[in-house]
Structure formats: C-alpha cells, structure tokens
C-alpha positions, -999 to 999 in steps of 0.1 A, spaced: 0 -2 -4 9 37 -11 8 53 26 9 88 7 -17 80 -17 -42 70 14 -31 101 35 -56 125 41 -86 107 25 -111 105 56 -143 93 56 -167 119 72 -201 117 84 -223 144 89 -252 141 112 -284 168 116 -293 182 148 -313 149 154 -281 134 155 -293 117 121 -265 111 99 -273 129 63 -242 129 48 -211 102 40 -184 120 25 -154 95 9 -126 106 -2 -114 91 -37 -83 91 -59 -58 67 -79 -28 87 -80 -8 104 -53 -3 136 -70 -42 140 -75 -64 159 -57 -92 139 -32 -124 136 -51 -149 140 -24 -180 115 -29 -212 126 -13 -236 106 -6 -268 120 11 -296 107 33 -335 122 38 -352 118 68 -394 128 73 -404 146 108 -406 107 124 -367 103 117 -367 76 92 -346 74 61 -372 81 30 -342 87 10 -309 79 -4 -287 92 -32 -250 82 -41 -225 100 -53 -233 99 -89 -271 100 -94 -291 134 -98 -320 119 -80 -318 93 -53 -311 58 -56 -338 48 -34 -367 61 -16 -393 48 15 -425 55 22 -440 42 58 -477 37 69 -483 61 104 -479 28 127 -444 32 114 -439 -1 90 -430 3 54 -455 5 29 -432 8 -7 -399 15 -20 -386 29 -47 -354 17 -65 -338 31 -91 -320 -4 -98 -348 -26 -84 -380 -10 -97 -410 0 -71 -427 -24 -46 -454 -21 -23 -457 -47 7 -493 -43 29 -488 -57 62 -509 -72 93 -504 -63 125 -477 -85 136 -460 -71 108 -462 -101 84 -464 -95 48 -504 -100 35 -503 -86 3 -477 -69 -22 -472 -57 -60 -440 -47 -79 -434 -30 -110 -434 -61 -132 -471 -59 -122 -469 -89 -101 -489 -93 -69 -483 -118 -40 -510 -128 -12 -497 -148 20 -529 -161 38 -521 -172 74 -536 -195 102 -546 -184 139 -513 -191 148 -494 -168 120 -478 -194 102 -483 -187 61 -505 -217 48 -510 -200 16 -494 -185 -10 -507 -168 -42 -492 -150 -70 -504 -134 -106 -475 -131 -123 -467 -98 -150 -494 -93 -168 -503 -66 -200 -516 -41 -173 -484 -44 -154 -464 -40 -180 -478 -7 -190 -482 4 -156 -446 0 -157 -439 26 -186 -466 57 -169 -452 67 -135 -471 85 -116 -475 96 -78 -482 69 -60 -516 68 -36 -501 46 -9 -485 82 7 -487 85 49 -462 112 55 -462 148 35 -428 150 34 -420 118 16 -430 123 -17 -431 94 -36 -425 93 -76 -429 57 -85 -403 43 -104 -422 19 -124 -456 36 -116 -485 35 -91 -497 1 -77 -529 -11 -87 -551 -13 -56 -565 -45 -68 -561 -75 -86 -577 -112 -92 -561 -138 -71 -532 -158 -89 -525 -196 -89 -519 -208 -54 -482 -214 -61 -475 -231 -24 -495 -245 5 -482 -255 39 -495 -283 63 -486 -284 102 -489 -313 124 -516 -314 151 -519 -334 180 -526 -363 165 -489 -358 153 -471 -369 184 -459 -400 176 -438 -384 151 -428 -353 167 -446 -329 141 -472 -310 166 -469 -275 151 -442 -286 126 -444 -283 87 -454 -314 78 -463 -307 39 -448 -283 20 -467 -278 -17 -441 -253 -35 -429 -245 -69 -408 -272 -75 -432 -298 -65 -440 -317 -30 -418 -317 1 -432 -339 33 -413 -342 61 -423 -377 83 -401 -372 112 -388 -350 136 -365 -356 167 -379 -339 201 -353 -311 197 -372 -305 166 -349 -312 137 -361 -329 106 -353 -371 106 -363 -369 69 -374 -352 37 -393 -369 11 -392 -349 -22 -418 -355 -54 -408 -330 -80 -438 -319 -101 -444 -339 -134 -445 -305 -156 -417 -278 -161 -449 -256 -153 -455 -236 -126 -479 -253 -105 -515 -244 -93 -524 -261 -61 -559 -274 -57 -570 -274 -21 -577 -318 -20 -547 -338 -13 -553 -363 -38 -553 -333 -63 -519 -321 -53 -507 -356 -51 -516 -360 -92 -496 -332 -100 -463 -348 -87 -444 -377 -95 -455 -410 -77 -415 -417 -65 -405 -395 -33 -367 -392 -31 -360 -391 7 -332 -379 30 -319 -387 61 -307 -373 94 -297 -383 127 -286 -363 154 -269 -372 189 -284 -358 221 -269 -329 219 -287 -318 182 -252 -326 166 -253 -344 131 -236 -379 131 -256 -392 98 -268 -383 69 -283 -408 44 -291 -386 8 -318 -401 -20 -300 -433 -33 -292 -445 -2 -252 -430 5 -246 -427 42 -219 -400 52 -212 -404 93 -199 -376 115 -176 -378 146 -173 -346 168 -149 -331 195 -161 -330 231 -163 -290 220 -192 -302 194 -164 -294 167 -162 -316 132 -135 -347 139 -140 -369 111 -160 -374 82 -165 -409 63 -192 -418 36 -197 -458 37 -166 -473 51 -142 -447 30 -129 -420 49 -134 -383 36 -116 -360 59 -101 -369 94 -79 -354 123 -98 -320 117 -73 -294 141 -85 -260 153 -66 -235 169 -85 -217 195 -103 -192 176 -121 -221 156 -104 -219 127 -94 -252 108 -51 -253 106 -49 -286 95 -70 -314 84 -62 -353 65 -82 -361 35 -91 -397 29 -64 -397 1 -37 -387 30 -33 -353 17 -26 -328 43 -41 -294 44 -25 -270 62 -36 -230 74 -13 -206 88 -28 -173 106 -7 -144 117 -7 -142 152 -14 -104 156 -42 -98 131 -59 -135 124 -55 -133 86 -43 -160 63 -9 -158 56 -2 -196 41 -24 -221 23 -10 -258 17 -15 -293 10 8 -321 5 12 -361 8 34 -372 34 69 -368 26 62 -359 -6 64 -322 -27 32 -303 -19 8 -299 -43 -2 -263 -26 17 -237 -8 5 -204 -11 16 -170 6 -4 -141 15 10 -105 19 -18 -76 32 -18 -40 37 -26 -26 67 -60 -27 62 -61 -63 54 -64 -58 15 -41 -89 -3 -14 -75 -18 2 -106 -27 0 -145 -33 31 -163 -43 25 -197 -54 53 -216 -43 49 -249 -57 47 -233 -95 85 -224 -106 96 -191 -122 95 -198 -158 115 -179 -188 92 -176 -223 95 -149 -251 115 -124 -235 92 -131 -204 99 -137 -166 68 -155 -157 69 -157 -116 42 -174 -98 27 -145 -84 1 -122 -88 1 -86 -75 -30 -62 -66 -35 -24 -63 -65 -9 -47 -78 27 -48 -84 50 -19 -119 34 -14 -102 0 -15 -117 -6 -53 -93 -33 -70 -76 -13 -99 -49 -32 -110 -40 -70 -108 -12 -91 -125 -4 -130 -127 -9 -159 -154 -31 -168 -181 -32 -191 -210 -7 -180 -239 -37 -190 -268 -72 -196 -265 -80 -171 -234 -115 -160 -229 -125 -126 -218 -166 -142 -219 -187 -163 -208 -168 -187 -226 -140 -211 -205 -106 -213 -223 -95 -237 -244 -82 -270 -220 -49 -280 -215 -40 -313 -212 -17 -319 -174 15 -312 -172 8 -281 -190 28 -269 -214 52 -238 -196 56 -224 -230 14 -217 -229 15 -199 -197 21 -157 -199 18 -129 -179 -7 -105 -179 -24 -74 -162 -53 -59 -160 -69 -27 -149 -100 -15 -139 -117 18 -138 -152 27 -120 -175 58 -122 -186 73 -89 -215 49 -84 -193 20 -85 -196 4 -117 -172 -9 -144 -170 18 -170 -135 0 -183 -114 -32 -180 -83 -29 -198 -70 -64 -202 -23 -70 -217 -14 -100 -225 -4 -119 -256 -40 -116 -262 -47 -80 -256 -84 -73 -248 -104 -38 -237 -145 -41 -225 -163 -7 -221 -196 -5 -198 -222 21 -208 -242 28 -176 -280 42 -176 -275 80 -166 -306 77 -139 -298 40 -126 -268 14 -122 -284 -7 -145 -248 -16 -172 -245 -31 -206 -215 -39 -227 -208 -7 -248 -204 -30 -279 -245 -39 -279 -252 1 -290 -282 -14 -306 -297 -22 -270 -321 7 -250 -316 6 -216 -353 4 -212 -351 -26 -235 -323 -46 -222 -333 -52 -181 -372 -54 -172 -392 -33 -146 -377 -48 -116 -342 -44 -132 -338 -79 -146 -312 -81 -174 -329 -97 -202 -304 -104 -228 -272 -126 -214 -253 -119 -246 -262 -110 -284 -290 -140 -287 -295 -148 -258 -323 -140 -239 -337 -143 -201 -366 -150 -190 -378 -141 -147 -407 -157 -124 -425 -136 -105 -399 -139 -80 -374 -123 -97 -359 -158 -101 -339 -168 -133 -361 -190 -151 -350 -200 -188 -320 -186 -209 -322 -192 -242 -291 -206 -255 -290 -209 -293 -315 -186 -307 -333 -199 -337 -356 -184 -364 -370 -218 -381 -363 -243 -356 -368 -244 -321 -345 -229 -296 -318 -244 -273 -328 -231 -236 -319 -241 -201 -348 -239 -173 -343 -232 -137 -366 -244 -109 -365 -235 -75 -382 -247 -42 -400 -220 -16 -374 -210 0 -357 -199 -36 -331 -226 -38 -324 -241 -75 -334 -280 -74 -336 -287 -112 -317 -280 -140 -331 -285 -175 -313 -281 -206 -331 -289 -242 -308 -290 -271 -317 -292 -310 -290 -320 -331 -300 -341 -362 -334 -334 -361 -338 -346 -322 -343 -329 -293 -317 -337 -268 -328 -335 -229 -300 -328 -197 -315 -325 -163 -303 -321 -133 -321 -330 -99 -304 -312 -65 -313 -329 -33 -293 -326 4 -260 -339 -7 -266 -353 -40 -270 -347 -78 -287 -370 -98 -277 -357 -134 -295 -376 -166 -288 -366 -204 -301 -376 -236 -273 -401 -242 -285 -424 -209 -262 -414 -190 -271 -413 -156 -245 -397 -131 -250 -394 -90 -230 -368 -73 -222 -373 -38 -208 -343 -21 -197 -334 13 -179 -301 15 -143 -301 -10 -153 -339 -19 -175 -352 -45 -176 -388 -55 -192 -397 -92 -210 -426 -91 -230 -436 -124 -264 -457 -123 -259 -463 -167 -237 -450 -192 -201 -446 -172 -175 -432 -195 -145 -460 -203 -120 -428 -195 -132 -429 -154 -135 -455 -131 -166 -457 -113 -175 -441 -79 -145 -418 -87 -137 -398 -56 -123 -359 -63 -110 -338 -38 -110 -303 -39 -83 -276 -30 -95 -245 -29 -81 -212 -21 -86 -182 0 -120 -175 -14 -134 -209 -16 -125 -215 -53 -119 -248 -65 -78 -247 -78 -72 -283 -77 -93 -318 -80 -73 -349 -68 -79 -383 -68 -83 -413 -44 -43 -415 -42 -33 -379 -42 -29 -375 -82 -37 -345 -100 -70 -344 -119 -75 -311 -127 -56 -273 -119 -75 -241 -125 -65 -205 -125 -86 -175 -120 -90 -141 -129 -100 -116 -102 -135 -111 -109 -137 -150 -114 -129 -155 -149 -105 -186 -159 -71 -173 -167 -64 -212 -175 -72 -248 -167 -58 -280 -174 -68 -320 -169 -52 -352 -176 -77 -355 -202 -112 -339 -217 -133 -368 -202 -124 -354 -167 -124 -322 -175 -157 -325 -185 -170 -329 -149 -156 -303 -133 -186 -281 -124 -175 -262 -90 -150 -234 -98 -150 -199 -85 -160 -189 -53 -168 -229 -49 -200 -221 -72 -214 -245 -99 -205 -228 -132 -237 -233 -156 -231 -238 -194 -241 -199 -202 -211 -192 -177 -234 -174 -149 -222 -190 -114 -253 -195 -95 -247 -185 -58 -281 -192 -45 -303 -159 -42 -285 -146 -76 -265 -155 -110 -229 -136 -112 -214 -126 -148 -175 -130 -142 -170 -114 -172 -194 -84 -167 -183 -83 -129 -216 -76 -118 -247 -96 -108 -272 -98 -136 -304 -88 -114 -301 -62 -83 -299 -74 -49 -329 -90 -32 -318 -84 3 -320 -41 -15 -297 -21 -1 -280 -40 30 -249 -39 9 -250 -5 -4 -272 20 -32 -255 -2 -62 -275 -29 -63 -254 -49 -90 -221 -42 -78 -200 -75 -67 -182 -75 -35 -172 -31 -35 -153 -39 -61 -130 -56 -35 -128 -97 -53 -94 -106 -37 -102 -106 -2 -144 -106 2 -170 -133 -10 -203 -132 -12 -217 -167 3 -255 -164 -12 -258 -133 -38 -267 -107 -7 -238 -92 9 -201 -103 7 -188 -93 45 -217 -89 67 -235 -121 57 -201 -144 63 -200 -127 94 -229 -136 105 -231 -168 96 -196 -173 117 -210 -156 140 -239 -177 150 -227 -213 139 -201 -204 167 -231 -197 194 -256 -222 180 -226 -250 180 -211 -244 210 -240 -224 234 -248 -253 255 -284 -242 263 -295 -242 224 -278 -279 218 -303 -293 191 -316 -260 180 -295 -266 142 -316 -282 116 -300 -306 90 -279 -288 69 -287 -252 80 -258 -227 94 -266 -205 122 -275 -176 108 -307 -197 92 -312 -211 130 -317 -178 144 -336 -166 111 -360 -192 120 -356 -185 158 -370 -152 154 -399 -156 132 -412 -188 153 -406 -166 187 -427 -138 168 -453 -158 155 -462 -176 188 -460 -138 207 -485 -129 185 -510 -157 191 -508 -146 227 -518 -110 222 -551 -112 231 -563 -76 243 -565 -40 223 -547 -27 253 -514 -52 248 -517 -44 208 -513 -8 216 -484 -14 238 -464 -40 209 -474 -11 184 -462 18 202 -428 1 208 -424 -15 177 -433 17 158 -408 37 172 -377 47 152 -346 34 151 -329 72 149 -349 72 182 -333 41 199 -302 46 215 -272 21 218 -252 21 244 -214 4 255 -197 11 284 -158 3 288 -127 11 311 -114 35 288 -112 58 257 -102 32 230 -112 52 201 -90 71 176 -92 104 150 -112 77 123 -138 63 147 -143 36 175 -138 -2 167 -164 -23 191 -146 -60 187 -161 -89 198 -147 -114 225 -133 -134 199 -114 -105 183 -99 -93 217 -92 -133 220 -73 -131 187 -53 -100 188 -41 -108 227 -33 -144 213 -48 -160 246 -81 -178 240 -88 -178 273 -89 -143 277 -129 -139 289 -132 -97 289 -163 -86 310 -178 -122 305 -198 -135 333 -189 -174 343 -213 -194 324 -211 -171 290 -193 -185 266 -198 -221 278 -235 -220 278 -244 -189 251 -218 -192 229 -220 -155 222 -192 -147 222 -180 -135 185 -210 -103 191 -202 -68 202 -231 -61 228 -251 -25 234 -282 -21 261 -310 -5 244 -329 24 255 -355 52 238 -364 88 248 -341 117 261 -310 141 245 -288 111 258 -294 78 274 -309 74 310 -279 48 315 -248 66 335 -232 35 355 -219 2 344 -196 -23 364 -179 -27 329 -164 11 330 -171 48 334 -161 55 293 -198 57 279 -203 50 239 -235 55 227 -249 60 192 -288 50 177 -303 15 165 -299 32 132 -258 33 131 -259 -5 123 -266 3 89 -261 -27 72 -252 -46 98 -285 -43 118 -302 -73 94 -280 -97 105 -275 -81 142 -300 -97 170 -316 -85 205 -318 -106 235 -347 -93 254 -328 -95 290 -303 -107 301 -301 -148 292 -281 -159 325 -314 -145 342 -341 -148 320 -366 -156 338 -361 -130 367 -364 -91 361 -339 -68 370 -359 -47 391 -353 -38 426 -384 -29 449 -367 4 456 -369 16 418 -402 0 414 -418 24 438 -407 52 416 -421 41 383 -455 59 377 -476 30 363 -460 2 393 -493 17 415 -527 24 396 -547 56 407 -571 28 421 -545 18 448 -545 -16 432 -511 -24 438 -487 -53 417 -468 -75 439 -437 -71 437 -419 -105 440 -446 -118 413 -437 -94 392 -398 -98 395 -404 -137 393 -430 -132 361 -457 -156 380 -483 -161 359 -463 -163 328 -452 -195 312 -413 -197 318 -392 -186 291 -361 -204 275 -335 -186 263 -343 -192 227 -377 -175 235 -357 -141 238 -343 -140 209 -353 -117 174 -331 -110 144 -327 -78 123 -361 -63 113 -379 -85 142 -359 -68 172 -383 -45 179 -415 -64 170 -400 -91 196 -397 -66 222 -426 -50 218 -448 -85 212 -430 -97 245 -437 -68 273 -470 -64 257 -478 -104 263 -464 -100 296 -485 -69 304 -516 -91 306 -504 -110 337 -514 -72 354 -540 -55 371 -564 -38 345 -560 -11 362 -521 -14 359 -528 -21 321 -548 13 316 -523 34 332 -495 14 307 -513 23 281 -519 58 289 -479 62 304 -468 51 272 -495 70 245 -475 79 212 -485 120 225 -464 107 257 -422 114 259 -406 86 244 -387 83 282 -421 67 296 -417 39 273 -381 37 280 -389 34 318 -414 6 307 -393 -13 284 -363 -10 310 -386 -23 337 -396 -56 323 -366 -63 307 -328 -54 300 -327 -57 261 -293 -61 243 -291 -59 208 -257 -84 196 -237 -73 164 -215 -99 147 -179 -96 145 -185 -60 163 -197 -28 149 -173 -1 135 -183 37 142 -171 69 123 -163 97 146 -200 115 137 -216 87 147 -211 80 183 -207 103 215 -185 92 240 -190 106 275 -167 104 311 -188 93 339 
C-alpha cells in the first residue's frame, strides 16, 4: 500500500441536529499527485426520523425512496435499480399482500398461529407492463414530507388472486408420535411437494421426501390432497438425518442411500467424515479461535492453514502427501487494512519464455476506497476467454510455453460501476460498459442497439446475456430460462431453472436440437446429492461433502473414468476450486482465476475428466451459460456484476449490481446478498449455536447458524402474536415497535477511551482473544456466558429510547460511555439480534423494589398494587427458555414490543390502563423507556463487532 496515496483521505459522516447521518463523504483518488475527489452520499429523513431517501454520489436523484405507514411500517420502496414494491402488512408485521413494477401481485394467507398456509402469485401481465412505463404519483402515502414518484408507476388497488403456488400443512395433536406437532409436515411449493414425516424431540427434521412436479410449468395447487398428489411424480426421493443427544448431526443418508457418518470432538467441532466405509476427512485440528489449521483428506493429503498471530489473517495455505512435495503452497501478503497485495504460489517454478520472466506471483493494487484497480498474474497464452466461455483446456502437465503474464486494470464510476476493463497480455482485450444515466443498470458498450429500457425489465432484471441469449424471469425475480441458441426456423435451445419455496435451485433442464432430435439433459439437486441425466442415457449421481465429490454412474459410465471416482478439492482463500486430486493424491485438474472470477487457465488429465468439473470460482457451480449460481442470484464474471438487483435491497450499498464492493481479492459473497456481513453473521451464529450448551439441538439439518436464528426469530414472533388477546396489549406492542431506530439509543461501556481519529471499533470477545493471542481471555464476560451461550463473537449494546442522551449512567464494565442510535448499525442491522434480557437470569426481572416504587405506572390511581415479588419473578407467565428471547434484524423491535405486551396481560387491568396511557404516542419516549427497562434489559448483539465513524457516536466519561 502507498501510504502517501491514502494520506488525508478520511471518511466523514455529517449528522443533523437530531443526530441522524445525512451525509457520508468519501475521499477518492488513484494517484498520489491527484487531489482527492469528494464523493457524497446523501440521506433524507421524514419528521419522525425514518429514512425516506438515499442518494449516491453519481445520480442526480435518490437511488431509493421509502414510504411508511403512520404506525411506522414500510409500505413502499422505489429503487432506480430494482423498481418499486408495495407491501401491505398485518398487525404482527407479517406480509399479507404485495405488488411490484412488473405487475406481479403476491398474497399470503396465515392460520390462527400466524403460520403461512397459502401463497398465491399473479404474474406480470399487460396491465402491469403498461403501468411500469407510466410513472405517476403513488396513492399509498402517509407522510407529507415523503413524496414518492413511482419508478414503475402506482400499484393497482386490487388484482384477482393468482395461482396458489405454495401450500403449507402443519402437524396437530394427532401427530405427536412423530414429533410433528406444530411442525411443517407437508409443503407444496414451486418445485413439487416435500413431506417431513419425522422430527426429533428437539425439532430437527429426521427425513424429507421430495416429489418433483410432473410438468415444468409453475403449479396452481388445489386444496384437495389427492389432486395435489396428482401433480407430482409418484416416486419420492427421501433424505434422512440422525442426531445425537446434543443435536449434532452424526449421520446423513441421501436419496440414493449413500450414508455419511460424522464424528465430533467434545467441544462439538467436526472431527471426521466418512462415506460408507471410505474416510473423506479426518484429524481436523482447530486453533483456539475455531479456525481449521490442519486436516487430512481420505487420499492422505494433509492440508494446513497458517494464520498471523497478531491479525488472525491467513498467511499460508498448503497441501501435500506425507514426505512428498506440496501440491499447494500459497503465501499471502496484506496491506495494513487487510487488502491482499500479493499471493505467491511457491509450488510453481519461475519460468522464462518469449523474453518474459513469468513469476508464480499475483499482485494487486487498490484505490483509496479499496476498490481493485490493477492486478497481475498468469494466464493461458492462446485460447484465453474474456466472455462467457472457458479458455482452451490444456492437458496435464501444462506446457510451460503456454503460460504468459497478464495485467488487468479497472476503472469505475462514482457509483461503483465498471466502466472499463483493460487487459494487457498476449491477447490484449478491452471491455467498455455503458451505465444508465438514472440507475446502475449497465450493458456492454458494443451492444449499441440495445436501449436500457429494453435491456432490463421493470424490476431491473437483465433481459439478454449476450446477443441472441434471452433471459426470462419468474414472479419472484428468479432466473427462469436462458435461450442458449436462438433459431428463427426451428426450436431454440434453452436451459430452464426451477426453485423450491426457499428460493434454492433444485432442477436444471437443458434442451438442445441436434440432427432433428431434441436432447434433454437434467440435474436434480437434493441434500448432499445431484442426480445428472442426459439424452445419451447417462445417469450420474454426484455425492458431495464439503470439497469432496464422488461420481457414481448408474448407467452410461465413460470408459476413461472408474466408477465411484472420488475427487478431493483443494481451494484458495475464497473457496475457489484450484486443484482436484484423485484417491491416491494424483492431480485430476488444475485451474486459476482472474480477480473477478473468470478462468485464466485450466488443465486436466484428459478432456473426459475435465467435463465433470462443475464447481469452480468461489466454490460455486458454473452453468453452461458461463453464469455462476450463488443461491439468491447469478453472477456474470466477464461483466464483473450480478445480472439482477440484490434481493436484500440496499443492505450492501446503493448499487444493487456491484459485486463484493469491487474487492474480489478479499471479500466473498456466500449467497448473492452481502459479501462481508453475511459471512460474518454465519460465522458468529455458527459458533453460538454449535458451542453454546443451551442451544444444543436447535440447528436443523444442513442449516447454518444464521438460518437457525432466522427461524427461531420468526417462530418466537408468531408465538407471541398468538398470545396477544387484548387491544391494550396491541397498543403497547405497536408503540414499542413503531419507534424509529433513529430514536433508540445503543450504549456500550468501557474502562477506557479506545476510540481514535477515525472513529471507534467495538470488538467481539473473539476478536480481542485473537489480538491478545489468548483464547482463555474472558474480558467482561460473566462466568458461564461462553460455554452456555457461545455468543462471544458479538459486540453488545444496551438499548434505550427517549431523551437527548441515554439514561443509563453507570455500569460495572467501566465509566466510559459510548452511545449512538440503533440506525447506526446500518447494513449490519439485518444480521444483528436482540436478546430481550440477560440470558443468565432470563426468568427474573432486573428491577429493585426501591426502583419499582418510583415508577409512575407501577401503582395505579385506583390503589391497586402490583405484588413486587410476583412481577420480579414473572409469576403467572409461561417460563421462558433462552431461545424464546431472541429476535433477528427486522424482528428486533417487534419482538421486544410483543414480549412486553404479552407480559402486560398478567398485570391488573387498572395497571394495564395506566401503562397504555403512559406510553401513548403523544407521551415522551422516556415513558416508553421506563416500561421497557423495567420489564426487561434488552441488549443488541452485532456479529463480529461494530465500527462507527467519529460523527456516529458520542463518548462521555461518567
């Protein structure tokens, strides 16, 4: 890193008189001699402090606008990238009906316990298409200072209910024998039907049976079960799981009967994996910070990872058979902020050819916003590809005369869109991109005949991948079909994708014309298994476990490959597959990548074995179209961007197409939503639910910790909603949930001032342990917190509302009080959670009797008194488990409000009346805070800590 380049380029945050961030000023430059270019991001709030408009440095108008109801629920979002969306919600905040700019209408019906039982969707229609081109002022508007000019026009007031695309059935008392009570037992979704015939006593599914649809069209599920069964294949595909008493998965059997066995350490960490009688992974060793330092594959290859003891950053990756030369040995160098500056592959020799010295070293350079602006490395000398296709395949060992140096440089606009990629090498290439003047929609500059309004639909989905390859999208903005070969006088070739109710792809069907025949190839995706079939009669089962894949042919095995071939993958720091090894440790294939995911060169033992490599960059599957499937979106590496807007909206920034902040060397996107915060959240929640003793058994099947938290949060909210039985309770719940995040304080106490000129970094205990090199360091954690809850990879903040600053003025954690607003969590808020009260004392209120006497609402005007002991120990209320007190992201304030409102029902009617009046909308927020912090002591937990700029927080020595 050039320190001179980054000198005097701070990030500035400007706040208004209410403490709301209204400007974010970034200083950008490429060269030391240049004056910094100030890039200003603007935010606008309404009179209640809710964010209603955000504008990036490039556009002349806001990128996104929002309209809220009087109760504080978001009704409408209008994005220049993703179009407009209207959502109508119920009293518990559940989505009931929605519309979007393509004319799609979505309706959700719930049962009495607020569980979804029916989802219907009316797809885009001519009326919707017409509305999408006629912007008018929306009729859905509740705030006079939040004007909305619909990017895609005003939503229709009513549409006919569309096809029933999902139905959900839940178990009742008669299902107790299989632990199905209150559990999902049948789900008819967009791919077919899934049955859940058995659950463990801890609520984990023990088996799933998937029946795929007979036809490829989206279903319209009838109500009679017999009619639903007629729409799906009669043969079901069953996956099974076995868990131990701690809820750890110890066995998984896929739909073809292949059984994996898992062993764990006493700490709950994975120790070994076997498939049948074949060991796939063993001797997995972890350091004190849960990072895998060494593991042995079934072929005997030992993989090692070394981490810098000061920073925790990966410094070396290696893999080798015992007493043999390594097949992988990469060394990483970083700049002070963690950007990778150099990767050296010490396995590859230095080569000299055609007056070039070809070093096995990749180097990277960044601008002051840490966007990658230059990269060097090695590529194939002839047959390189800078489009959707792969480069020419080389046969192992690679010809050293076919490897050459390259350099790529990148130019971006002020919104983070790629404008130019210039490639210098044996085959020079330049890609220019055109960016729409009023959005971040972008097209290659050579396609001059395509207007932006024709290149994207109203929701921002790309409509043509390359010339002649049209894209079709379903009602959920999921890629439905690619026309791979367009024909005017014969059927076109195409590839169709089918997704389940969670939006995960579970079928891929390609159709091609050849010699008057229609050739159909299909892939079916099931837990741990892919079933691949083609028109030549080949049926291949791909059994996968992490980086290991077994290829088992039922029919049509190629003669060049033995059946049940095991392929052991070796990955780089991003999870990209760089090597494939056989069961003896021999090299099957080798691959290198350009920074943004294109393949720079690859080689294999033969073309037949190369054909069966499907997992490549970032550990994701590459389709025949050249697109990578990430789970929520598809990525086009040659365009360096996603092909549709972020389904999570602006949680990762205002440019909804930008790939990993233009930092592809250090950031990885797990699912296509957020490159950094999501992976941080998964890591922190995995640690929490796998290590915390009280959470044992809560994780289900193959879900990660973040998915577990999502499920628990929604279940808790639904349960509380079913317990609200009075208008008084409803008023209190809505009041607490309706307060703007800008009006909630988050407070953190410390023993010293640990801020600096840039701001402050609130670190999790795990981060502090890593910095100290002391895994036993417990910081401020109380005894039992770490083993019981495993929540030591979060930073914690007390929650308050009201007043010009927090009321809390002392803490056992220190005299230095840092406070900010809940809105300061920014893009980390969807991944943070609230613990409604101290988990160590979760059924006892943190309230003294002396304090209770000072509370206005504790004794009513009628003289009725609350029994203090009963209130303190929650007498008359169901006993809470720790998991009942967790609410994630958007559920945090609703969950807190519902929890207090339900408890309110145990108090005398006269007290309830006083609380309702005391917390009414025309009363000070301090009144609400008094109630919140008498009933509970809520804490906000942010995974992997929180960084705030200098203007985002206030520090006070008390």
